[in-house]
C-alpha positions as CSV (number, residue, x, y, z in Angstrom):
1,M,15.9,-2.6,13.8
2,R,15.9,-5.0,10.8
3,L,14.4,-2.5,8.3
4,A,16.3,0.6,9.3
5,G,16.5,3.0,6.3
6,K,14.5,0.8,4.0
7,V,11.7,2.5,2.1
8,A,8.4,0.6,1.9
9,I,5.4,1.4,-0.2
10,I,2.3,-0.2,1.2
11,T,-1.1,-0.4,-0.5
12,G,-4.3,-1.5,1.2
13,I,-3.8,0.2,4.5
14,E,-7.6,0.5,4.8
15,N,-7.8,-3.1,5.7
16,P,-6.3,-4.5,9.0
17,I,-3.6,-6.5,7.3
18,G,-2.1,-3.5,5.4
19,H,-2.4,-1.3,8.5
20,V,-0.6,-3.8,10.8
21,I,2.1,-4.4,8.2
22,A,2.7,-0.6,7.9
23,L,3.0,-0.3,11.7
24,R,5.2,-3.3,12.2
25,F,7.6,-2.2,9.4
26,A,7.8,1.2,11.0
27,Q,8.6,-0.4,14.3
28,E,11.4,-2.2,12.6
29,G,12.8,1.1,11.3
30,A,11.3,1.3,7.8
31,I,10.3,4.5,6.2
32,I,6.7,4.1,5.2
33,A,4.9,5.5,2.1
34,V,1.2,4.5,2.1
35,E,-1.1,4.7,-0.8
36,G,-4.0,6.9,0.3
37,T,-6.3,7.0,-2.7
38,H,-9.3,5.2,-1.3
39,D,-9.5,6.8,2.2
40,G,-7.2,9.7,2.8
41,L,-8.4,10.1,6.4
42,I,-7.3,6.6,7.3
43,A,-4.0,7.1,5.5
44,G,-3.4,10.4,7.3
45,R,-4.2,8.8,10.7
46,L,-1.8,5.9,10.0
47,V,1.0,8.3,8.9
48,N,0.5,10.3,12.1
49,E,0.6,7.1,14.2
50,I,3.9,6.1,12.5
51,R,5.4,9.5,13.0
52,G,4.3,9.3,16.6
53,I,6.7,6.4,17.1
54,G,9.5,8.4,15.6
55,Q,9.5,7.1,12.1
56,Q,9.2,8.8,8.7
57,A,6.0,8.3,6.8
58,M,4.0,9.9,4.0
59,V,0.8,9.5,2.1
60,L,1.1,9.0,-1.7
61,Q,-1.9,10.5,-3.6
62,G,-3.2,9.2,-6.8
63,N,-6.2,7.4,-8.3
64,G,-6.2,4.3,-10.4
65,Q,-3.8,2.8,-12.9
66,D,-2.7,6.1,-14.4
67,A,-1.6,7.3,-11.0
68,L,0.9,4.5,-10.3
69,E,3.9,6.2,-12.0
70,P,3.2,9.5,-10.1
71,L,3.0,7.5,-6.8
72,V,6.4,5.9,-7.5
73,Q,7.9,9.2,-8.5
74,S,6.6,10.9,-5.3
75,A,8.2,8.3,-3.2
76,L,11.5,8.5,-5.1
77,A,11.5,12.3,-4.9
78,A,11.0,12.1,-1.1
79,Y,13.3,9.2,-0.2
80,H,15.5,8.6,-3.4
81,H,14.9,4.8,-3.4
82,I,12.3,2.2,-2.8
83,D,13.2,-1.1,-1.2
84,I,9.9,-2.9,-0.4
85,L,6.5,-3.1,-2.0
86,V,3.6,-4.6,0.0
87,N,0.4,-5.1,-2.0
88,A,-2.1,-5.5,0.8
89,A,-5.1,-4.0,-1.2
90,S,-7.9,-6.5,-1.5
91,D,-11.5,-6.5,-2.6
92,A,-12.1,-9.9,-1.1
93,D,-14.5,-10.1,1.8
94,L,-13.4,-13.2,3.6
95,H,-16.3,-12.9,6.1
96,D,-19.0,-13.1,3.5
97,T,-18.6,-16.7,2.3
98,E,-22.2,-17.0,1.2
99,H,-21.8,-14.5,-1.6
100,A,-18.1,-14.5,-2.2
101,I,-18.1,-16.8,-5.1
102,S,-21.7,-16.6,-6.3
103,D,-21.7,-12.9,-7.2
104,E,-20.0,-12.4,-10.6
105,Q,-19.5,-8.6,-10.1
106,R,-17.8,-9.2,-6.8
107,F,-15.6,-11.8,-8.4
108,K,-14.6,-9.3,-11.1
109,N,-13.8,-6.7,-8.5
110,V,-11.6,-9.2,-6.6
111,L,-9.7,-10.1,-9.8
112,R,-9.2,-6.4,-10.6
113,T,-7.9,-5.4,-7.2
114,D,-6.2,-8.5,-6.0
115,V,-4.6,-9.6,-9.3
116,K,-4.5,-6.8,-11.9
117,E,-3.7,-3.9,-9.6
118,T,-1.1,-6.0,-7.8
119,F,0.5,-6.7,-11.1
120,M,0.3,-3.1,-12.2
121,C,2.0,-1.9,-8.9
122,C,4.8,-4.5,-9.3
123,R,5.3,-3.4,-12.9
124,A,5.5,0.3,-12.0
125,I,7.9,-0.2,-9.1
126,A,10.1,-3.1,-10.2
127,P,12.4,-0.9,-12.5
128,V,13.4,1.4,-9.6
129,M,14.0,-1.5,-7.2
130,Q,16.6,-3.2,-9.4
């Protein structure tokens, strides 16, 4: 198992990419901490699925930019280190190509989630990963 003992925080587990990454990392031995602010039910199901294959997993609760530090601290309190951050959260709808670029509000949402929130997660976690 290539990731045995590594702690991974994974955002965006509501979308298929984040979900699959979390499962694959768990299969490779990683301890998984998922951000469950948008859909706690999906996060809870994923954590149970990961635990079902014999790996440790937890849901990190929080909401928005102000919750990033508590999310990091919760993971540190539980596992004492963080090795991997996967920012899989996205507001982009790759299937709706007709409106993907033409809708300004959708574009702003994509920038907020896919760029700003990714940056904020990296900024919150980077100091403890060094």
